[in-house]
C-alpha positions as MATLAB code, in Angstrom:
seq = 'MGPFTIAAIAIVAVFLLKAYKEYNKQKGRIDADELVQVNKELKELKERVMTLEKIVTDKSYQLHDEIDKL';
ca = [
     197.703 -176.533  -47.248;
     194.500 -178.100  -46.322;
     191.065 -177.237  -47.704;
     190.122 -175.204  -44.620;
     193.189 -172.997  -45.051;
     192.378 -172.353  -48.644;
     188.800 -171.569  -47.806;
     189.878 -169.222  -45.014;
     192.276 -167.379  -47.369;
     189.514 -167.025  -49.974;
     187.078 -165.632  -47.426;
     189.651 -163.102  -46.158;
     190.480 -162.115  -49.743;
     186.769 -161.507  -50.513;
     186.416 -159.321  -47.412;
     189.564 -157.379  -48.315;
     188.288 -156.800  -51.851;
     184.933 -155.522  -50.625;
     186.655 -153.227  -48.094;
     188.939 -151.888  -50.824;
     185.920 -151.192  -53.152;
     184.053 -149.437  -50.322;
     187.141 -147.279  -49.500;
     187.415 -146.155  -53.147;
     183.695 -145.414  -53.199;
     183.896 -143.189  -50.112;
     187.020 -141.479  -51.412;
     185.078 -140.635  -54.650;
     182.231 -139.097  -52.637;
     184.611 -136.869  -50.681;
     186.180 -135.683  -53.947;
     182.773 -134.967  -55.456;
     181.731 -132.978  -52.343;
     184.974 -130.985  -52.490;
     184.366 -130.275  -56.163;
     180.902 -128.905  -55.403;
     182.389 -126.622  -52.728;
     185.076 -125.382  -55.062;
     182.533 -124.693  -57.789;
     180.408 -122.748  -55.316;
     183.333 -120.613  -54.183;
     184.342 -119.969  -57.801;
     180.808 -118.737  -58.626;
     180.907 -116.397  -55.603;
     184.286 -115.048  -56.639;
     183.095 -114.426  -60.163;
     180.168 -112.483  -58.812;
     182.467 -110.337  -56.663;
     184.769 -109.672  -59.671;
     181.773 -108.582  -61.731;
     180.711 -106.213  -58.943;
     184.245 -104.706  -58.785;
     184.347 -104.285  -62.525;
     181.093 -102.364  -62.407;
     182.361 -100.083  -59.699;
     185.696  -99.376  -61.442;
     184.108  -98.737  -64.858;
     181.446  -96.465  -63.334;
     181.895  -92.845  -64.543;
     181.395  -91.424  -61.072;
     184.215  -93.599  -59.764;
     186.493  -92.328  -62.488;
     185.443  -88.733  -61.857;
     186.221  -89.237  -58.101;
     189.548  -90.688  -59.001;
     190.463  -87.733  -61.227;
     189.426  -85.243  -58.428;
     191.612  -87.105  -56.005;
     194.607  -86.780  -58.363;
     194.161  -83.013  -58.380;
];
């Protein structure tokens, strides 16, 4: 192998390494964005569960349920 071949291989290797690092960086950003979205959805679901718990534990709801059973 001549010196030009070795230099060409080294240059290609550097470009491949940079491309791989950029790929991993972009992949990490996508995962972080997805994590933010999942956390937002989890917060919304917790709020909905709290609302449902308030409705079910409300005395007027229980009274209405007992009347329906009669």
